[in-house]
TITOR-970928 format. One line per field, with one value per residue (C-alpha): residue number from 0; residue in three letters; x, y, z. Coordinates in steps of 0.05 Angstrom, whole numbers, plus 5000, padded with zeros to 4 digits. Layout:
<rs>
num <- [NUM ...]
residuo <- [ALA ...]
east <- [X ...]
north <- [Y ...]
up <- [Z ...]
</rs>
This chain:
<rs>
num <- [0 1 2 3 4 5 6 7 8 9 10 11 12 13 14 15 16 17 18 19 20 21 22 23 24 25 26 27 28 29 30 31 32 33 34 35 36 37 38 39 40 41 42 43 44 45 46 47 48 49 50 51 52 53 54 55 56 57 58 59 60 61 62 63 64 65 66 67 68 69 70 71 72 73 74 75 76 77 78 79 80 81 82 83 84 85 86 87 88 89 90 91 92 93 94 95 96 97 98 99 100 101 102 103 104 105 106 107 108 109 110 111 112 113 114 115 116 117 118 119 120 121 122 123 124 125 126 127 128 129 130 131 132 133 134 135 136 137 138 139 140 141 142 143 144 145 146 147 148 149 150 151 152 153 154 155 156 157 158 159 160 161 162 163 164 165 166 167 168 169 170 171 172 173 174 175 176 177 178 179 180 181 182 183 184 185 186 187 188 189 190 191 192 193 194 195 196 197 198 199 200 201 202 203 204 205 206 207 208 209 210 211 212 213 214 215 216 217 218 219 220 221 222 223 224 225 226 227 228 229 230 231 232 233 234 235 236 237 238 239 240 241 242 243 244 245 246 247 248 249 250 251 252 253 254 255 256 257 258 259 260 261 262 263 264 265 266 267 268 269 270 271 272 273 274 275 276 277 278 279 280 281 282 283 284 285 286 287 288 289 290 291 292 293 294 295 296 297 298 299 300 301 302 303 304 305 306 307 308 309 310 311 312 313 314 315 316 317 318 319 320 321 322 323 324 325 326 327 328 329 330 331 332 333 334 335 336 337 338 339]
residuo <- [UNK UNK UNK UNK UNK UNK UNK UNK UNK UNK UNK UNK UNK UNK UNK UNK UNK UNK UNK UNK UNK UNK UNK UNK UNK UNK UNK UNK UNK UNK UNK UNK UNK UNK UNK UNK UNK UNK UNK UNK UNK UNK UNK UNK UNK UNK UNK UNK UNK UNK UNK UNK UNK UNK UNK UNK UNK UNK UNK UNK UNK UNK UNK UNK UNK UNK UNK UNK UNK UNK UNK UNK UNK UNK UNK UNK UNK UNK UNK UNK UNK UNK UNK UNK UNK UNK UNK UNK UNK UNK UNK UNK UNK UNK UNK UNK UNK UNK UNK UNK UNK UNK UNK UNK UNK UNK UNK UNK UNK UNK UNK UNK UNK UNK UNK UNK UNK UNK UNK UNK UNK UNK UNK UNK UNK UNK UNK UNK UNK UNK UNK UNK UNK UNK UNK UNK UNK UNK UNK UNK UNK UNK UNK UNK UNK UNK UNK UNK UNK UNK UNK UNK UNK UNK UNK UNK UNK UNK UNK UNK UNK UNK UNK UNK UNK UNK UNK UNK UNK UNK UNK UNK UNK UNK UNK UNK UNK UNK UNK UNK UNK UNK UNK UNK UNK UNK UNK UNK UNK UNK UNK UNK UNK UNK UNK UNK UNK UNK UNK UNK UNK UNK UNK UNK UNK UNK UNK UNK UNK UNK UNK UNK UNK UNK UNK UNK UNK UNK UNK UNK UNK UNK UNK UNK UNK UNK UNK UNK UNK UNK UNK UNK UNK UNK UNK UNK UNK UNK UNK UNK UNK UNK UNK UNK UNK UNK UNK UNK UNK UNK UNK UNK UNK UNK UNK UNK UNK UNK UNK UNK UNK UNK UNK UNK UNK UNK UNK UNK UNK UNK UNK UNK UNK UNK UNK UNK UNK UNK UNK UNK UNK UNK UNK UNK UNK UNK UNK UNK UNK UNK UNK UNK UNK UNK UNK UNK UNK UNK UNK UNK UNK UNK UNK UNK UNK UNK UNK UNK UNK UNK UNK UNK UNK UNK UNK UNK UNK UNK UNK UNK UNK UNK UNK UNK UNK UNK UNK UNK UNK UNK UNK UNK UNK UNK UNK UNK UNK UNK UNK UNK]
east <- [5000 5022 5038 5018 5077 5071 5058 5097 5073 5100 5051 5025 5051 5002 4995 4990 4930 4942 4948 4881 4916 4956 4892 4856 4912 4924 4854 4804 4816 4823 4760 4719 4742 4727 4659 4633 4617 4619 4683 4676 4722 4693 4641 4587 4616 4625 4654 4629 4666 4634 4698 4728 4676 4663 4597 4587 4536 4532 4502 4522 4517 4449 4416 4355 4375 4426 4440 4471 4521 4523 4505 4564 4565 4506 4491 4510 4442 4434 4503 4492 4427 4461 4517 4467 4426 4489 4508 4439 4394 4345 4295 4333 4324 4363 4328 4354 4405 4453 4489 4555 4539 4501 4554 4538 4588 4557 4483 4491 4453 4406 4343 4347 4357 4297 4254 4272 4282 4233 4268 4284 4348 4382 4429 4450 4399 4449 4455 4380 4374 4416 4374 4306 4316 4323 4395 4451 4521 4574 4607 4669 4736 4779 4837 4861 4909 4935 4914 4862 4806 4812 4814 4748 4714 4686 4639 4619 4546 4533 4458 4410 4369 4298 4284 4216 4190 4251 4297 4300 4345 4392 4370 4396 4423 4477 4450 4448 4381 4384 4458 4462 4529 4545 4542 4546 4598 4588 4650 4636 4683 4677 4602 4563 4527 4580 4580 4625 4602 4639 4631 4663 4665 4719 4736 4714 4705 4667 4697 4662 4704 4727 4793 4810 4865 4884 4900 4830 4851 4895 4868 4931 4919 4846 4862 4921 4891 4960 4947 4963 4931 4899 4852 4783 4778 4802 4758 4693 4717 4687 4710 4782 4782 4722 4753 4816 4776 4737 4801 4825 4758 4766 4839 4817 4773 4836 4802 4830 4802 4781 4736 4735 4694 4753 4813 4827 4813 4868 4887 4947 5006 4990 4923 4944 5007 4980 4915 4950 5001 4945 4909 4972 4994 4929 4937 5006 4992 4918 4892 4917 4965 4909 4836 4768 4752 4823 4818 4749 4700 4629 4577 4513 4457 4396 4366 4427 4483 4483 4546 4597 4664 4679 4715 4789 4819 4824 4887 4860 4807 4740 4758 4816 4769 4720 4773 4794 4722 4713 4774 4746 4677 4709 4746 4683 4641 4695 4697 4621 4620 4674 4632 4571]
north <- [5000 5072 5102 5174 5221 5250 5324 5370 5372 5441 5498 5530 5597 5656 5644 5569 5530 5469 5402 5365 5298 5323 5352 5286 5241 5282 5300 5254 5187 5221 5262 5204 5157 5210 5236 5194 5260 5280 5318 5377 5369 5426 5477 5435 5365 5326 5256 5203 5138 5072 5038 5025 5053 5127 5161 5234 5288 5339 5405 5466 5461 5484 5473 5429 5417 5362 5292 5230 5191 5117 5090 5049 4987 4959 4983 5055 5085 5119 5148 5173 5206 5238 5265 5291 5326 5356 5385 5403 5410 5368 5327 5337 5290 5287 5302 5236 5181 5169 5102 5095 5020 4969 4926 4908 4957 5015 4998 4967 5021 5038 5001 5029 5099 5092 5076 5146 5180 5153 5186 5163 5122 5136 5088 5071 5030 4972 4972 4969 4892 4885 4937 4908 4835 4813 4789 4775 4800 4750 4719 4753 4721 4707 4680 4748 4754 4817 4806 4789 4830 4791 4725 4741 4761 4690 4705 4776 4781 4787 4779 4831 4877 4898 4973 4971 5038 5074 5049 5100 5103 5162 5210 5190 5261 5248 5300 5283 5297 5352 5364 5422 5427 5353 5298 5223 5184 5110 5075 5000 4943 4939 4930 4936 5000 5033 5109 5166 5237 5298 5373 5410 5478 5457 5388 5351 5277 5228 5164 5109 5046 5060 5073 5080 5109 5051 4977 4950 4877 4884 4893 4932 4978 4987 5003 5048 5082 5089 5132 5104 5105 5037 5002 4980 4928 4865 4814 4846 4871 4826 4859 4884 4909 4953 4975 4998 5038 5071 5094 5123 5159 5190 5209 5246 5290 5314 5319 5368 5331 5258 5230 5154 5098 5073 5114 5186 5245 5262 5323 5357 5319 5254 5253 5280 5238 5177 5173 5183 5130 5082 5097 5088 5023 4995 4926 4919 4942 4939 4868 4813 4762 4712 4705 4682 4747 4760 4698 4715 4772 4762 4791 4827 4867 4906 4843 4828 4777 4736 4694 4680 4644 4581 4588 4573 4530 4565 4544 4568 4525 4554 4550 4599 4646 4641 4659 4718 4742 4737 4782 4834 4832 4840 4902 4931 4919 4948 5011 5017 5010 5063 5112 5095]
up <- [5000 4991 5059 5071 5084 5154 5157 5205 5276 5295 5307 5243 5223 5219 5145 5149 5175 5219 5183 5185 5190 5250 5281 5270 5294 5357 5377 5344 5379 5447 5440 5415 5470 5522 5498 5441 5407 5334 5315 5268 5208 5167 5190 5158 5166 5231 5238 5287 5297 5316 5338 5269 5222 5206 5192 5175 5193 5138 5159 5201 5276 5300 5233 5224 5151 5155 5127 5157 5114 5134 5203 5228 5270 5310 5381 5368 5351 5418 5416 5345 5366 5426 5382 5331 5385 5415 5346 5318 5378 5419 5379 5314 5255 5190 5125 5097 5107 5049 5044 5009 5010 5051 5084 5157 5186 5149 5162 5231 5269 5212 5234 5305 5278 5232 5292 5317 5250 5198 5139 5068 5059 4992 4957 4886 4848 4844 4920 4932 4926 4989 5026 5006 5022 4949 4951 4999 4986 4964 5025 5052 5037 5100 5059 5034 5092 5124 5197 5248 5217 5152 5190 5226 5160 5151 5208 5187 5163 5089 5089 5062 5105 5090 5094 5061 5038 5068 5012 4957 4895 4887 4832 4763 4752 4805 4853 4927 4961 5013 4999 4949 4913 4923 4871 4877 4838 4824 4851 4846 4863 4938 4925 4860 4880 4921 4915 4937 4947 4919 4928 4871 4906 4956 4927 4990 4979 5022 4994 5033 5025 4953 4987 5060 5103 5147 5139 5153 5148 5210 5280 5298 5239 5260 5333 5321 5260 5230 5169 5101 5032 5024 4975 4997 5053 5018 5052 5026 4958 4904 4838 4839 4767 4782 4848 4812 4761 4818 4851 4785 4778 4846 4834 4771 4815 4851 4919 4970 5030 5034 5088 5086 5116 5156 5180 5194 5147 5098 5057 5024 4994 5032 4997 4929 4922 4958 4919 4852 4870 4889 4824 4781 4815 4840 4810 4840 4911 4928 4914 4959 4928 4923 4942 4920 4884 4862 4818 4792 4809 4833 4785 4799 4766 4789 4819 4861 4857 4793 4803 4858 4844 4884 4950 4955 5010 5077 5115 5182 5217 5239 5313 5302 5265 5323 5374 5331 5325 5400 5409 5361 5394 5462 5440 5408 5470 5515 5473 5475 5551 5558 5519 5561]
</rs>
């Protein structure tokens, strides 16, 4: 993977704003662990972490005109609501929820939030089968290597959820409902209907899992949030050719700030150089050396999955995967209790 070059840590000069990556790396984990609050990244964007997954609240503090991007892991609905009310006011509700994609770690708190906030949930039309109960995702691939998170992937849920009338397709003109000035960009590969969101005015990118800024396959990478430019999480990426094209599409946008589904925000040369390097050399550095979907992609259409390649031998027995999953769940529950 292409590692991000660290930015200076000294105080900014009067004519130089502080580095966002330094701000995030120094303040974000501490603040989240202490308060479980949303952290303002831009005046109209706040980040909230559910252990290892990011979601974003787009709207100025105090406004009642805001949108939630993704919903993170399960069991965080109450904390998300608390953070939203702290930022936007008591009894607040978003105008809509936008999903970059429907994997379990991005929709985990969605149903509980809809009980409180019965709003439309927008996603790409190719993602709707997995949000309306029509199709399960292809199974994750635990053989891709890279660490404990990849090893536990065999036990991660890949089944569809059923949102009923809440599930709504994104507009075909690429506009984003209730987010003027933003457009959605189809960035498949990690999932068939994965989208990223881009604001041309300041070149802010909400990338979802099209690329991320930590090594998601590794539990150490997840817990330390060591910043690096990284392809999509390997264990859930089912079409590596499409994923590479999506990274190239996003690199062509030349974003000034990237907010990803996993990892800390990134801007400046680490983003510009890192993303271009990832785009230029994606096939060499992003896919794992081998894997179920490295050998052959899964295919899908508007009805859901149409074909899944056969599994490849897994050298690690199920009991080891179970022990690894228990470790991850223990860390997640401990983090949740600390925030409570």
